[in-house]
N, C-alpha and C positions, 0 to 999 in steps of 0.2 A: 393255334388260337391262343390269344393272350388276354389277360384281364388287367384293367387299370384300377381295380378296387382300392379305395382308400377309406371312404365312408362305408360302414357296414350297416345294412338294413336287415333286421331280423324280427321274427315274431316277439311281441312283448311277453315277458315272464312275470309272475306275481311279484317277485323280488325287485322288479324294476320300478314299481309304482312309487315307492318312497323317494327315490332319486328324481323321478319325474315331477313329483310335487314340488321339489326344490327348484328344478329347472323352470317350471311354469311360474313360480313365484318370482324368480329373478327376471324373467323376460316380460312379465305383465306390465310394469310401468312404462316400458318402451313400446310394446305392441298394442297395449290395451286389450289384450286377449287373455282371459275372458273379460268381456266388457264390464260386467258387474263384479266389482271387487271391493272387499273380500266376498267370497262366495257364500251363498246361503246354505250350502251343503258341504260336507267334507271334500277337500280337493281331490282325495283319492277316488271318491265316487264320481266326480266330474270327469276324471281321466278314464277310469275303468267303468264304463257305463253298462247298465243292464240291457241296453239296446244294441250292443256290439255284435257284429258278425265276426270281426277279426280286428287285431290291433298290432302295431309294429313300433319299434324304436330304431333310432339311428345311434350308432356308436362311432366315436373317433378315438383311436388308441385305447379301446376297451372301456371308454367312459360314455355313458348314456347322455346324448345331447339333444334329443328330439323325439317326437311322438306323433302318430296319426292313427286313426281308427276308421273302420267302415261300419256304419250303423244302419239299422232298418229305418224306413221312412214311415212316420206315424200316419195313420189313415184318418186325417182330420182336415178341416177346411183350410187352415193356414198352409199346410203342406200340399194341398191339392193343386197348387200352381204348377208343381213339377209334373204331375200326371196329366194335367190339361195340355201342357206344352209338349210333352213327349208322346202322348197317346198311349202310354203304358200305365198300368195300375201301380200304386205305390209299392206293392210286393215285388215288382220287377225293377225297382230302383235301388241304388246303393248310395248312401250319403257319406261324403268325406267329412270326418268330424275330428275335433280335438287335435288339430294340427298346430304344433308350436315347436320352436327350436331355441336353444340356449343363446345368450347374448354373444358369446364368443364365435358362433358360427352363422350368425345372421348375415345374409348376403353372400354366403359361400356355397350355395347350391344344395344345402342339406334339406331344406324345406321342400325344394323341388324333387329331390330323390324320394322323400317320404310321400309326397303327393303322387308321384308316378307309381309307386308301389300300391297305394290304395286304389288308384284308378285301374291298374292292371288286374288286381284281384276282384274288383267289382265287375269288370268286364269278363273276367274268367268265370264268374258265376252267371254269365248271360244277362247281367243287369246294366242299366244305364247310370253313369256317375252323375250325381248332383251334389250341390253344397249351398250353404247360405253364408253371407258375409255381412258383418256390421260395417257401417260406412262412415264412422267418425273420421275427421280429417287426418288424425295421426296414423290411421291404418291404411297403408297402400295396397291392401290385399286385393281389392277389386280390380285395380289396373294390372296387377300381376296375373290374376286369373284370366282376365280378358286378353292379355298378351299371349297366353297359352291356348286361346281358342274357346274358352268357356263363354257361353252366351247367356246374357241377362234375360230372364223370362218373367220376372215379376217382383213385387215388393210386398212386405207385410209388416205388421207390428205385433210380435208375440207378446204375451202377457208379462214376460220378464224384462222387456225393453223399457228403460227409463223414459219418461215423457219428453225430456229435452234432447233425446237422441233421434237421428233420422231413421227412416224405415230400414229394415233388414232387406238386403238384396238376395234374390234367389237365382242360382245359375245352373245350367245344364251343359255337359260336355257332349257335343254332337259325335255320332259314331265315326265321322270322317276325320276327326281331329286326334292328334297324338299317336299316330300309328305309322310304321314303316313296313314295307314289304320286302322280304328276302326270298329269292328263288334259287334252286339248285337241283342237283341230281342225287337220287338215293343210291348210296354205295355200300358195299359190305364193310363191316367193322371187324374187331378182333374176336368177337364171340364171347368175350369175358363178361360183359354186362348181363347178357342173357343166360350164361352158363353153357353155351353151345360149344365153346372151345374145349377140345379134348385134353389139353395140357393145363387148363386153368386150375389154380389152387382153390377156386370157389365154384364147385360144380353146380351149386344152386343158383349161381349168378350173383354178381356183386350188387345189382339193384335190389334184388329180393332181400339181401342181407342188410342193405343200407336203409330200406324203407322204415323199419321200426325206429331206427335212430333219428331219422328225419322227423317222424311223427312225434317223437318225444320232445323235439325242439319246436313243435308247432307247425311243421310243414307236412300236411297230410296229402300224400300222393295216391291215395286209394282211387281206384278207377282207371289208373294209367297202367299200361303194360309194363311188366318188370324187365324191360329190354329197351335199348335205344334204337332210334332211327337215325342213321348217319347221313347227313345232308351236306354234300360238297357244293359250296357256293362259288367255287372257281377263283377265289381270291383270299388272301390272308385276312382273317377277321379278328377283331378285338372286342371283348366284352367291356364296354365303357361304363354302363350303369345297370348292374344287375338288379332285378326286382328284389331278391332276397339273397342273403349269404349266411351260411352256417359254418362257424369255425370250430376246429378241434373236435371233429366227429370221430370218436373211437369206435369204429364199426367192426373191426376185425383184430385178431391177435397176431396176424401175419406181418403187420407193419404199423408205423406210428399213425396217429390221428390225422385226418385230412380236413381240408377246407373245401366246401362246395358252394357254388353260386348258381342261381336259377333266374332265368328271364321268362316271364309269362309270355305265352304265344298262343296263337290259334291258327287252325287250318280249315279251309272249306273242302270237304271230301264227300263225294257221293251225295250231294245236295244237303249236307249236314255240316254245321259249324262245330268243331271239336277243339277243346281247350287243353293245353298242356304246358310244358316248360322246355326251354333250352337248358340242358343239364351240363354244368361246367365244373368238373373236378379240377381244382387248381393244380397246375403242373408242378409248382414248387413243393407241394405236399403229396403228390401222387408218385408211387414207386415205379410204375411200369405201364405199358400199353397206352402210349400217348397217341392222340389223334393228329392228323395233318392240320396245319394252320388254317386250311380252307374248309375244314369239316366242323359242322355244328352237330352235337348230339341232342336228340329230341326225346323227351318222355311224353308219350301221347296215348290216348285210348286206342283201341284196335282200329286200324284203317283197312277195311276189307279190300283185298286185291292189290295192295301196294306191293311193288316188286323192285328189285335192283334195276337201275336204269330209268325208273320213272322220274319225271320232273315234278317237283313239289314246291309250292309257295307257302310261306308262313308269314303272319303278321306279328310284329313285336312292338313294344312301346318305342316311340320316336327317340332317337339318341341312345338307345340301349346297346346297339351293336354297330360297329363301323368297319369299313373295308379299307384295305391298304394295297 
């Protein structure tokens, strides 16, 4: 299995906010986002909001070039358009917020990568993705979202909207959009991730040792088994658009730091939908125990009764993984 990672998407860290304020200021005259400028609040508070569930940045060559967050949906009349259209209470929705990219990367797919990450994590929490868009003529965001399958469900005029601006548009991403299905056979692995291998230098299992380091970087995998499910899909696969990437993770003294990518996924098992990740240790930083090019490693909750030879299907964000 190979990765084409160039843009790195990772959880936002507190030290990123100052750089993001500069990025937002540079792109605002072009995108007109935020619409009301200058802001009535500190720009740092607009980016790092108290309503956040999670937030991410995009990096190119180690430089922060974009941002997105997932926020809760207020339980008020303006935002009730989403709950009426989905049939779900606002607590079961997740709003894509504060999405912007630097001028140098506009049109290069960075915003799409950030959007995919926010959508994948919203769905990973069992929620429905929603967003709102200002519709001034200089902002093509509405057509971009509609091209990706987002459905317009209503209009509103929030109190902050200037009187000479058109209504804000409210969108929902249907459950059927933005997903691809991968199927394969569950096969044995090396036993190193779980610690089952007798000759492993990590008898506790590599996953158990890595989890605290992932959590320190903002990737909380609690609730997932500290072992991988190895899924052979029968063809060489490439990770094209990881949901998240963590670089230079120094999780052991036995070898140099590694880079890990994750693709959000879910599986329907025993009448239950379970969420996890495709786990991808980059081979260029991994010292040993490589998987076949046709094998995906999955980090999932317990799947009772799963056995070698079982057929298993997972769903991942569209375009995240390709076959060759």
